[in-house]
Backbone as CSV, one residue per row, in Angstrom:
resi,resn,N_x,N_y,N_z,CA_x,CA_y,CA_z,C_x,C_y,C_z
1,UNK,-25.674,-12.326,4.519,-25.184,-10.700,4.168,-23.643,-10.720,4.052
2,UNK,-23.247,-9.784,2.675,-21.778,-9.407,2.516,-21.495,-8.606,3.156
3,UNK,-20.395,-8.608,3.923,-19.339,-7.626,4.722,-19.134,-6.698,3.435
4,UNK,-18.888,-5.278,3.835,-17.730,-4.563,2.711,-16.177,-4.909,2.972
5,UNK,-15.292,-4.614,1.757,-14.356,-5.515,1.520,-13.561,-4.496,0.824
6,UNK,-12.073,-4.594,1.270,-10.995,-4.020,0.043,-10.491,-5.172,0.306
7,UNK,-9.832,-5.053,-1.179,-8.952,-6.037,-1.733,-8.316,-5.261,-2.098
8,UNK,-6.586,-5.816,-1.775,-5.383,-4.940,-2.018,-4.484,-6.348,-2.735
9,UNK,-4.067,-5.634,-4.043,-2.746,-6.008,-4.954,-1.760,-5.366,-4.997
10,UNK,-0.923,-6.469,-4.902,0.627,-5.935,-4.802,1.298,-6.830,-5.857
11,UNK,1.905,-5.738,-7.172,2.552,-6.905,-8.234,3.607,-7.333,-7.787
12,UNK,4.146,-8.386,-8.654,5.246,-8.475,-8.484,6.479,-7.686,-8.798
13,UNK,7.410,-7.394,-7.994,8.300,-5.970,-8.273,9.608,-6.436,-7.431
14,UNK,10.615,-5.784,-8.124,12.061,-6.058,-7.725,12.492,-5.566,-6.326
15,UNK,11.775,-4.210,-5.900,12.219,-3.504,-4.929,11.400,-4.077,-3.450
16,UNK,11.849,-4.583,-2.647,11.112,-5.482,-1.631,10.761,-6.499,-1.716
17,UNK,11.258,-7.251,-3.086,10.804,-8.410,-3.087,10.395,-9.778,-2.080
18,UNK,11.636,-9.424,-1.123,11.264,-10.692,0.139,10.838,-10.343,1.419
19,UNK,10.193,-8.984,1.139,9.476,-8.048,2.248,7.739,-7.795,1.944
20,UNK,7.351,-7.654,3.655,5.843,-7.656,3.481,6.198,-6.271,3.820
21,UNK,4.770,-5.910,2.858,3.936,-4.852,2.981,2.777,-4.435,3.911
22,UNK,3.306,-4.013,4.998,2.165,-3.848,5.947,1.019,-2.620,5.858
23,UNK,-0.179,-2.972,5.856,-1.416,-2.420,5.344,-2.069,-1.696,6.557
24,UNK,-2.172,-0.436,6.460,-2.689,0.378,7.573,-3.943,0.933,7.194
25,UNK,-4.967,0.688,8.183,-6.494,1.129,7.807,-6.809,1.933,9.168
26,UNK,-7.270,3.189,8.668,-7.049,4.345,9.911,-6.406,4.446,10.969
27,UNK,-4.774,4.339,10.579,-4.027,3.951,11.353,-3.427,3.314,12.412
28,UNK,-4.236,1.717,11.916,-4.043,0.491,12.799,-3.463,-0.182,12.031
29,UNK,-2.735,-1.024,12.179,-1.816,-1.971,11.578,-2.722,-3.234,11.584
30,UNK,-3.293,-3.567,10.673,-4.097,-4.618,9.826,-3.752,-5.695,9.303
31,UNK,-3.143,-6.053,8.240,-2.339,-6.819,7.624,-1.031,-6.512,6.644
32,UNK,-0.591,-7.617,6.355,0.208,-7.171,5.178,0.002,-8.164,3.619
33,UNK,0.853,-7.723,2.872,0.771,-8.089,1.372,2.160,-8.313,0.809
34,UNK,2.816,-10.051,0.841,3.756,-10.177,0.252,3.656,-9.710,-1.338
35,UNK,4.748,-9.935,-2.274,5.256,-9.249,-3.151,4.233,-10.222,-4.144
36,UNK,3.481,-9.965,-5.235,2.889,-10.863,-6.127,1.616,-11.134,-5.902
37,UNK,1.373,-11.116,-4.328,-0.650,-11.742,-3.783,-1.202,-10.726,-3.692
38,UNK,-1.980,-10.997,-2.964,-3.336,-10.241,-2.790,-4.310,-10.499,-1.511
39,UNK,-4.497,-9.747,-0.666,-5.230,-9.764,-0.001,-6.602,-9.409,0.357
40,UNK,-7.636,-9.912,1.079,-8.781,-9.121,1.422,-9.297,-9.090,2.575
41,UNK,-9.336,-7.753,2.637,-9.977,-7.339,4.259,-11.404,-7.059,4.182
42,UNK,-12.108,-7.454,5.313,-13.412,-6.807,5.732,-13.292,-5.923,6.843
43,UNK,-13.902,-4.801,6.145,-14.202,-3.464,6.732,-15.683,-2.633,7.143
44,UNK,-15.709,-1.887,7.907,-16.839,-1.212,8.189,-17.095,-0.539,7.065
45,UNK,-18.455,0.103,7.047,-18.917,1.044,5.699,-18.277,2.106,6.462
46,UNK,-18.236,3.262,5.268,-17.910,3.975,5.792,-16.672,5.005,4.882
47,UNK,-16.111,6.194,5.408,-14.785,6.428,5.042,-13.441,5.680,6.059
48,UNK,-12.432,5.230,5.164,-11.012,5.016,5.534,-9.874,5.489,5.284
49,UNK,-8.914,5.734,5.811,-7.875,5.722,5.668,-6.620,4.965,5.639
50,UNK,-6.089,4.750,4.176,-5.068,3.508,3.800,-4.001,3.913,3.409
51,UNK,-3.005,3.387,4.158,-1.633,3.726,3.371,-0.660,2.075,3.848
52,UNK,0.315,2.038,3.321,1.089,0.944,2.881,2.831,1.026,3.438
53,UNK,3.163,0.385,4.212,4.339,0.982,4.817,5.521,-0.107,5.199
54,UNK,6.789,0.205,4.771,8.098,-1.130,4.926,8.934,-0.508,5.667
55,UNK,9.149,-0.890,6.800,10.215,-0.059,7.660,9.527,1.312,7.924
56,UNK,10.751,1.991,7.837,9.953,3.179,8.117,9.584,4.250,6.765
57,UNK,9.566,3.637,5.768,9.073,4.175,4.474,7.637,3.723,3.790
58,UNK,7.015,5.333,4.041,5.354,5.056,3.946,4.661,5.333,2.752
59,UNK,3.587,4.794,2.247,3.197,5.323,0.742,2.242,6.627,1.274
60,UNK,2.011,7.048,-0.052,0.700,8.020,0.153,-0.606,7.435,1.054
61,UNK,-1.286,8.526,1.742,-2.421,8.111,2.457,-3.495,8.530,1.454
62,UNK,-4.694,7.138,1.245,-5.766,7.334,0.519,-7.006,7.064,1.139
63,UNK,-7.692,8.335,0.881,-9.085,8.156,1.595,-10.203,7.308,0.676
64,UNK,-10.627,6.343,1.126,-11.602,5.426,0.543,-13.256,5.642,1.322
65,UNK,-13.884,5.955,0.659,-15.398,5.455,1.154,-15.806,4.182,0.732
66,UNK,-16.333,3.115,1.046,-16.862,1.888,0.986,-18.082,1.632,1.581
67,UNK,-19.419,1.563,0.859,-20.614,1.480,0.839,-20.625,0.153,1.560
68,UNK,-22.152,-0.135,2.093,-22.314,-1.327,2.205,-22.291,-2.539,1.383
69,UNK,-22.005,-3.702,1.591,-21.914,-4.553,0.345,-21.216,-4.298,-0.740
70,UNK,-20.252,-3.070,-1.040,-19.401,-2.867,-1.991,-17.682,-3.359,-1.467
71,UNK,-17.365,-3.831,-2.686,-15.909,-4.233,-2.799,-14.751,-3.314,-3.363
72,UNK,-14.106,-2.795,-3.065,-13.371,-1.856,-3.065,-11.834,-2.205,-3.693
73,UNK,-11.474,-2.076,-4.941,-9.970,-2.566,-5.344,-8.945,-1.697,-5.324
74,UNK,-8.092,-1.967,-4.584,-6.685,-1.286,-4.434,-5.592,-1.910,-4.772
75,UNK,-4.263,-0.733,-5.400,-3.255,-1.795,-5.885,-1.902,-1.068,-4.553
76,UNK,-1.012,-1.308,-4.510,0.149,-0.957,-3.707,1.369,-1.327,-4.133
77,UNK,2.231,-0.846,-4.069,3.923,-1.049,-4.527,4.442,-0.391,-4.639
78,UNK,5.789,-0.697,-5.216,6.805,0.200,-5.423,6.878,1.620,-6.662
79,UNK,7.361,2.747,-6.538,7.342,3.389,-7.334,8.578,3.919,-7.826
80,UNK,9.715,2.749,-7.498,10.811,2.687,-8.322,10.974,1.720,-9.365
81,UNK,10.775,2.335,-10.872,10.452,1.584,-11.750,11.479,2.328,-12.370
82,UNK,11.767,1.167,-13.403,12.491,1.823,-14.963,14.158,2.345,-14.455
83,UNK,14.396,3.738,-14.793,15.340,4.405,-14.446,15.608,4.368,-12.785
84,UNK,14.866,5.084,-12.260,14.694,5.038,-10.876,14.856,3.947,-10.085
85,UNK,15.013,2.623,-10.520,15.690,1.461,-9.918,17.042,1.629,-9.461
86,UNK,17.416,2.133,-10.660,19.112,1.644,-10.680,19.534,2.872,-9.646
87,UNK,18.855,4.170,-8.798,19.032,5.308,-7.730,18.334,4.654,-6.434
88,UNK,18.013,3.200,-6.534,17.259,2.910,-4.951,18.452,3.223,-3.678
89,UNK,19.285,3.224,-4.011,19.999,3.431,-2.926,19.956,4.670,-2.186
90,UNK,20.099,5.977,-3.533,19.704,7.021,-3.104,18.531,7.428,-2.624
91,UNK,17.816,7.193,-3.791,16.388,7.219,-3.145,15.628,6.853,-1.870
92,UNK,16.133,5.584,-1.804,15.699,5.126,-0.183,16.160,6.219,1.222
93,UNK,17.926,6.651,0.768,18.352,7.712,1.801,17.668,8.997,1.934
94,UNK,17.290,9.321,0.579,16.733,10.426,0.374,15.189,10.617,1.359
95,UNK,14.403,9.574,0.852,13.144,8.903,1.385,13.041,9.001,2.982
96,UNK,14.236,8.860,3.833,14.525,8.561,4.877,14.805,9.873,5.627
97,UNK,15.495,10.870,5.140,15.502,12.391,5.055,14.558,13.221,5.095
98,UNK,13.719,13.046,3.841,12.676,14.035,3.525,11.517,12.966,3.348
99,UNK,10.676,13.178,4.542,9.236,12.399,4.391,8.406,12.644,3.214
100,UNK,8.819,13.546,2.730,7.861,13.927,1.589,8.113,13.085,0.433
101,UNK,9.134,12.160,0.116,9.525,11.395,-0.994,8.725,10.326,-0.632
102,UNK,8.160,9.408,-1.597,7.074,8.064,-1.326,8.041,7.229,-2.447
103,UNK,8.288,6.165,-1.702,8.835,5.039,-2.793,7.783,4.096,-2.670
104,UNK,6.410,3.856,-1.984,5.814,3.261,-2.161,4.329,3.844,-2.160
105,UNK,3.391,3.463,-3.011,1.824,4.096,-3.506,1.425,3.070,-2.944
106,UNK,-0.342,3.545,-3.088,-1.669,3.040,-2.567,-2.697,3.791,-3.499
107,UNK,-3.185,2.648,-4.615,-4.288,3.987,-5.301,-5.333,2.706,-5.864
108,UNK,-6.496,3.051,-5.696,-7.729,3.066,-6.371,-7.669,2.069,-7.826
109,UNK,-7.887,1.018,-8.142,-8.180,0.604,-9.448,-9.326,0.065,-10.093
């Protein structure tokens, strides 16, 4: 019998390229995903709150309902793309001061 799974992919990006993004499920540090990699996690069926974190910077919190035998696909990464990338230092400082600014994201795909 196949257990429910959450598969999280992190695209290859410049921001945090050499760092791990830690995955939290229901408030517990569960695993990490490296740049350009994918991680597969077995979970219990039901509702789960998922977010990723690097140091003090957290992503949005995503609520996911996983049915028995279901596989949920998620993506996580940096919100700093395009022109925002050139202002990384200022955005990181603002994200530290104002927790509502998110430098990372997690979404369902």
